[in-house]
C-alpha positions in Angstrom: -134.7 21.2 -25.7 -133.7 20.5 -29.3 -132.4 24.0 -29.6 -130.3 23.7 -26.5 -128.8 20.4 -27.8 -128.0 22.0 -31.1 -126.2 24.9 -29.4 -124.2 22.5 -27.3 -123.1 20.6 -30.4 -122.2 23.9 -32.1 -120.2 24.9 -29.1 -118.4 21.7 -29.0 -117.7 21.9 -32.8 -116.5 25.4 -32.4 -114.2 24.4 -29.5 -112.8 21.5 -31.4 -112.2 23.7 -34.5 -110.4 26.2 -32.4 -108.2 23.6 -30.8 -107.4 22.1 -34.2 -106.5 25.6 -35.6 -104.4 26.4 -32.5 -102.6 23.1 -32.9 -102.0 23.7 -36.6 -100.7 27.2 -36.0 -98.4 25.9 -33.2 -97.1 23.1 -35.5 -96.5 25.4 -38.3 -94.6 27.8 -36.1 -92.5 25.0 -34.7 -91.7 23.7 -38.2 -90.8 27.2 -39.4 -88.4 27.8 -36.4 -86.8 24.4 -37.0 -86.2 25.2 -40.7 -84.7 28.6 -39.7 -82.4 26.9 -37.2 -81.3 24.3 -39.7 -80.6 27.0 -42.3 -78.6 29.0 -39.8 -76.6 25.9 -38.7 -75.8 25.0 -42.3 -74.6 28.5 -43.0 -72.4 28.5 -39.9 -70.8 25.1 -40.9 -70.2 26.4 -44.4 -68.6 29.6 -43.0 -66.4 27.5 -40.7 -65.4 25.2 -43.6 -64.5 28.2 -45.8 -62.4 29.7 -43.0 -60.6 26.4 -42.4 -59.9 26.1 -46.1 -58.5 29.7 -46.2 -56.3 29.0 -43.2 -55.0 25.8 -44.6 -54.2 27.5 -47.8 -52.3 30.2 -46.0 -50.4 27.6 -43.9 -49.5 25.7 -47.1 -48.3 28.8 -48.7 -46.2 29.7 -45.7 -44.7 26.1 -45.6 -43.8 26.4 -49.3 -42.1 29.7 -48.6 -40.1 28.3 -45.7 -39.2 25.2 -47.8 -37.9 27.4 -50.5 -36.0 29.5 -47.9 -34.5 26.3 -46.5 -33.5 25.1 -49.9 -31.9 28.4 -50.6 -30.0 28.4 -47.3 -28.8 24.8 -47.9 -27.5 25.8 -51.3 -25.7 28.7 -49.8 -24.2 26.5 -47.0 -23.0 24.0 -49.6 -21.5 26.8 -51.6 -19.8 28.2 -48.5 -18.4 24.7 -47.6 -17.0 24.4 -51.1 -15.5 27.8 -50.8 -14.0 26.9 -47.4 -12.6 23.6 -48.7 -11.0 25.4 -51.6 -9.6 28.0 -49.2 -8.2 25.2 -47.0 -6.6 23.5 -49.9 -5.2 26.8 -51.1 -3.8 27.4 -47.6 -2.2 24.0 -47.5 -0.6 24.6 -50.9 0.6 28.0 -49.7 1.9 26.4 -46.4 3.8 23.7 -48.3 5.2 26.3 -50.6 6.3 28.5 -47.7 7.9 25.5 -45.9 9.8 24.6 -49.0 11.0 28.1 -49.4 11.9 28.3 -45.7 13.8 25.0 -45.9 15.6 26.3 -49.1 16.6 29.5 -47.4 17.5 28.1 -44.0 19.1 25.0 -45.6 17.8 22.7 -42.8 15.5 19.6 -42.8 12.3 19.4 -40.8 13.9 17.0 -38.4 16.9 19.4 -37.9 14.5 22.3 -37.4 12.6 20.3 -34.8 15.8 19.5 -32.9 16.8 23.1 -33.0 13.4 24.2 -31.6 13.6 21.5 -28.8 17.1 22.6 -27.9 16.0 26.2 -27.7 13.1 25.2 -25.4 15.4 23.2 -23.2 17.8 26.1 -22.8 15.0 28.5 -22.1 12.7 26.5 -19.8 14.9 23.5 -18.7 15.9 25.1 -15.4 12.3 26.0 -14.6 11.1 22.5 -15.4 13.9 21.0 -13.2 12.9 23.3 -10.3 9.2 22.4 -10.8 9.9 18.7 -10.9 12.2 18.8 -7.9 9.6 20.8 -5.9 6.8 18.4 -6.8 8.9 15.3 -5.9 10.1 16.9 -2.6 6.5 17.9 -1.7 5.1 14.4 -2.4 7.9 12.7 -0.5 7.4 15.1 2.4 3.6 14.5 2.5 4.2 10.7 2.5 6.9 11.0 5.2 4.6 13.1 7.4 1.7 10.7 7.1 3.8 7.6 7.7 5.5 9.3 10.7 2.1 10.2 12.1 0.7 6.7 11.8 3.8 5.1 13.2 4.0 7.4 16.2 0.3 6.9 16.9 1.0 3.1 17.1 4.2 3.4 19.0 2.8 5.7 21.6 0.3 3.1 22.6 2.9 0.4 23.2 5.0 0.2 26.3 7.7 -2.5 26.5 10.8 -3.1 28.6 14.2 -2.1 27.4 16.2 -4.5 29.5 18.5 -6.9 27.8 19.1 -10.5 28.5 22.6 -11.8 29.3 24.3 -13.7 26.6 26.6 -15.7 28.8 25.2 -18.6 30.8 27.0 -19.6 34.0 26.2 -22.2 36.6 27.2 -21.9 40.2 29.2 -24.7 41.8 29.0 -25.5 45.5 32.8 -26.0 45.8 36.0 -26.4 43.8 35.9 -30.2 44.1 32.8 -30.2 41.9 35.0 -29.1 38.9 37.1 -32.2 39.1 34.1 -34.4 39.4 32.5 -32.8 36.4 35.6 -33.5 34.4 35.7 -37.1 35.6 38.4 -39.7 35.2 40.3 -39.0 32.0 37.6 -36.4 31.1 34.9 -39.0 30.5 32.2 -37.0 32.3 32.8 -33.8 30.5 33.0 -35.7 27.1 29.6 -37.4 27.9 28.0 -34.1 28.8 29.2 -32.3 25.6 28.2 -35.2 23.4 24.8 -35.5 25.0 24.0 -31.8 24.9 25.9 -30.5 21.9 27.2 -27.7 24.1 30.7 -26.9 25.4 31.4 -27.0 29.1 34.0 -24.4 30.1 35.7 -25.0 33.4 38.5 -22.6 34.2 40.1 -21.0 37.2 37.1 -18.8 38.0 36.0 -19.8 41.5 32.6 -21.3 41.9 31.5 -21.1 38.3 31.2 -23.2 35.2 30.3 -21.8 31.8 28.0 -23.4 29.1 28.7 -22.3 25.5 26.7 -23.2 22.4 25.5 -21.5 19.3 22.1 -23.2 19.5 20.2 -21.3 22.3 17.9 -24.3 22.9 20.7 -26.7 23.4 22.5 -24.2 25.6 19.3 -24.0 27.8 19.1 -27.8 27.9 22.8 -28.0 29.0 22.2 -25.4 31.7 19.2 -27.2 33.2 21.0 -30.5 33.0 24.2 -29.1 34.6 22.2 -27.6 37.4 20.4 -30.9 38.0 23.8 -32.8 38.0 25.4 -30.3 40.4 22.4 -30.5 42.7 22.4 -34.3 42.7 26.2 -34.6 43.3 26.5 -38.1 42.0 28.2 -37.6 38.7 28.5 -40.4 36.2 27.9 -40.8 32.4 24.6 -42.5 33.0 23.4 -39.8 35.3 24.5 -37.1 32.8 22.5 -38.8 30.0 19.4 -39.1 32.1 19.7 -35.5 33.3 20.1 -34.3 29.7 17.0 -36.3 28.6 14.9 -34.9 31.4 16.1 -31.4 30.7 15.3 -31.7 27.1 11.7 -32.7 27.9 11.4 -29.8 30.3 12.7 -27.3 27.7 10.2 -28.7 25.1 7.3 -28.4 27.6 8.5 -25.0 28.7 8.7 -23.8 25.1 5.2 -25.0 24.3 3.9 -23.2 27.4 5.7 -20.0 26.4 4.3 -20.3 22.9 0.7 -20.9 24.1 1.0 -18.0 26.6 2.2 -15.6 23.8 -0.7 -16.6 21.5 -3.2 -16.3 24.3 -1.9 -12.9 25.5 -2.2 -11.6 22.0 -5.9 -12.7 21.8 -5.2 -15.1 18.9 -6.9 -18.6 18.5 -4.7 -21.7 19.3 -2.2 -22.7 16.7 -0.6 -25.9 15.6 1.4 -27.6 18.4 4.6 -27.4 16.3 4.1 -23.7 15.8 3.6 -23.1 19.5 6.8 -25.0 20.3 8.8 -23.1 17.8 7.5 -19.8 19.2 8.5 -20.9 22.6 12.0 -21.8 21.4 12.4 -18.2 20.3 12.5 -17.3 24.0 16.0 -18.9 24.3 17.3 -17.0 21.2 18.8 -13.5 21.3 19.1 -11.0 18.4 21.7 -8.4 19.3 20.8 -9.1 23.0 17.1 -8.7 22.3 14.9 -11.7 23.3 13.4 -13.0 20.0 10.1 -14.1 21.4 9.6 -10.7 23.2 10.6 -9.0 19.9 8.0 -11.1 18.0 5.2 -10.3 20.5 6.1 -6.6 20.3 6.1 -6.7 16.4 2.7 -8.4 16.5 1.3 -5.6 18.7 2.7 -2.9 16.5 1.4 -4.6 13.4 -2.1 -4.8 14.8 -2.1 -1.1 15.8 -0.7 0.0 12.5 -3.3 -2.1 10.6 -6.0 -0.5 12.7 -4.6 3.0 11.9 -4.8 2.4 8.1 -8.1 0.6 8.2 -7.3 -3.0 7.4 -8.0 -6.3 9.4 -5.6 -6.3 12.4 -5.8 -10.1 13.0 -3.7 -11.2 10.0 -1.3 -8.4 10.8 -1.0 -9.6 14.4 -0.4 -13.2 13.2 2.2 -12.2 10.7 4.0 -10.1 13.2 4.1 -12.9 15.8 5.3 -15.5 13.2 7.7 -13.4 11.2 10.8 -14.8 12.9 9.5 -18.4 13.3 12.2 -19.7 10.9 14.9 -18.8 13.4 13.8 -21.6 15.6 13.8 -24.2 12.7 16.8 -26.3 12.1 19.0 -25.0 9.3 18.0 -25.9 5.8 20.3 -25.7 2.8 19.9 -22.5 0.9 17.0 -21.1 2.8 16.8 -18.0 5.1 14.8 -17.9 8.3 12.1 -15.9 6.5 11.6 -18.4 3.7 11.9 -21.4 6.0 9.2 -20.0 8.3 7.0 -19.2 5.4 7.4 -22.7 3.9 6.4 -24.3 7.3 3.3 -22.0 7.6 2.3 -22.7 4.0 2.4 -26.5 4.7 0.3 -26.0 7.8 -2.4 -24.1 5.8 -1.8 -20.6 7.2 -3.4 -17.6 5.5 -1.7 -16.7 2.3 -1.4 -13.1 3.4 0.4 -14.1 6.5 2.7 -16.5 4.6 3.7 -13.8 2.2 4.3 -11.2 4.9 6.6 -13.7 6.7 8.5 -14.5 3.5 8.8 -10.8 2.4 9.7 -9.1 5.6 13.4 -9.0 4.6 12.5 -8.2 0.9 13.5 -11.7 -0.3 10.2 -12.0 -2.2 7.7 -9.4 -3.5 5.0 -8.2 -1.1 1.5 -9.2 -2.3 -0.5 -7.2 0.3 -0.2 -4.4 2.8 0.7 -6.8 5.6 4.2 -7.4 4.4 5.3 -3.7 4.6 3.5 -3.5 8.0 5.7 -6.3 9.3 8.8 -4.6 7.9 8.0 -1.3 9.6 7.1 -3.0 12.9 10.2 -5.2 12.8 12.4 -2.1 12.2 10.7 -0.1 14.9 11.0 -2.9 17.5 14.7 -3.4 16.9 15.6 0.3 16.6 13.9 1.7 19.7 16.4 3.0 22.3 17.7 0.2 24.6 16.2 -2.7 22.6 19.4 -4.0 21.1 23.1 -3.6 21.6 25.6 -3.8 18.7 29.0 -5.3 18.7 32.2 -3.8 17.4 32.1 -6.2 14.4 28.6 -5.3 13.4 29.4 -1.6 13.8 32.4 -1.9 11.5 30.4 -3.9 9.0 27.6 -1.3 9.0 30.0 1.6 8.5 31.9 -0.2 5.7 28.7 -1.1 4.0 27.4 2.5 4.0 30.7 3.8 2.5 30.8 1.0 -0.2 27.2 1.8 -1.3 28.1 5.5 -1.6 31.3 4.9 -3.5 29.5 2.7 -6.0 27.8 5.7 -7.6 29.5 7.6 -10.5 30.7 11.0 -9.5 31.3 10.2 -5.8 34.9 11.1 -4.7 34.8 10.3 -1.0 32.3 8.9 1.5 32.5 8.8 5.3 30.1 7.2 7.9 29.7 9.0 11.3 27.9 8.4 14.5 27.9 4.6 14.4 26.5 4.6 10.9 23.7 7.0 11.6 25.1 9.7 9.3 26.7 9.4 5.9 28.6 12.2 4.3 29.3 12.0 0.6 31.6 14.3 -1.4 31.0 14.5 -5.1 33.0 15.7 -8.0 31.5 19.1 -9.0 32.7 18.7 -12.6 30.7 15.5 -13.1 27.6 16.3 -10.9 25.7 19.5 -11.1 23.2 20.9 -8.5 20.2 19.1 -9.9 22.3 15.9 -10.3 23.4 16.2 -6.7 19.8 16.2 -5.6 19.0 13.2 -7.7 22.1 11.4 -6.5 21.2 11.9 -2.9 17.7 10.6 -3.6 19.1 7.5 -5.4 21.6 6.9 -2.7 18.9 6.9 -0.1 16.8 4.4 -2.0 19.8 2.1 -2.5 20.7 2.2 1.2 17.1 1.3 2.1 17.1 -1.6 -0.3 20.5 -3.1 0.3 21.4 -2.5 3.9 19.9 -3.6 7.2 20.2 -1.1 10.1 18.5 0.2 13.2 16.9 3.7 13.2 17.6 6.1 10.4 20.6 7.1 8.3 21.1 10.8 7.6 22.7 11.3 4.2 24.6 14.6 3.6 25.8 15.1 0.1 28.5 17.9 -0.4 29.2 19.5 -3.8 31.8 22.2 -3.5 33.8 24.2 -6.1 36.7 26.4 -5.3 38.4 28.9 -7.7 41.8 30.1 -6.8 44.0 32.7 -8.5 47.3 34.0 -7.3 48.1 37.7 -7.9 51.7 38.6 -8.3 
């Protein structure tokens, strides 16, 4: 038993010794491998540091080389700049020297040389420049005329109005010839009372069954007509009855005028206006302009203005108001030194009307400057309404005045020898002196004449201007 125990102990000791040796060998191997790895890592780091140092040295050397190259190039550029500056100064000195020599040889100053050069250019290219300028002006005017004509026709084609004319004479039928004597009254007291009450003239002549009422004021003429019809219907003619009839007729005309004004505003789709404006609009119904009813004309102008405004892309409501109110001043009692356009504009301004509408009313006869597009719209619509066929009829006096005005405007230009108006003032023929006006000057003169006719004269439709420049050379062979 003791031997077996000793063997077990020896075996255990031998196992432990083997384990310790194995552990020692493993530990030594591990330490040896770690030392080798550390040595390898240190050698790699050192190698990388040396490579980086070498690369940095190479880059630094390259940078130094590039810096030296840049310095050299900069120095070369500065030298070239100095040389260029010196050459420029030398060129300037040579140019001044040559100019002085040229002036000495030519015996002219720089100003005189410049004038000679300009004269040469004018002679060589003047005609081409005139043709180019004339062509550009004609093309621009033609484009503008075409666009304006298209817009105006587009608006006018949408408007249909009557071309009938109202009668200017007002007559009242009488039941018998005895009524004439009763209207005159004893010692003419009835007719005097009638004329004093109405402000109109009662014309009683030998025309059977008729009495005429004459007055420059269309409203008073209408009051006189209504009063006369009432008196004739009643049959009892006395100064008191005449005054009562005139008073009743005056109230009827005022009510009728307000109703006409309201109807016109409502038919145009506009909001109600001041009562005084509505009454003045209605009074325009009794007024004629070259046999055209002024209220109908105003309504037509309002419609044209609205359509033209819509065509060019602006608000049609102010345009419609301006067109309707443009002749409002014709219904206002005369004011010293004020035209109907300015009088109407002043009233609308006091009533707080839109400033654009007020300016359009005041400027539609070019008495003030237009401040917006609405003023020229009213001018165009006003002219279109009055110039359409059958809208108005002209008298012999207005025809003679229009023809005389056209000829006087033409003769006011320098170089015009004769001027003749044809076709009721629709064509103007102008003969110029060929010695004073050349071909280009004739074109310019025709253009300036057209502008002056448009600015100074008032006419219906268009005026065709024909300018004639003629030269004749005659020789007699013997």
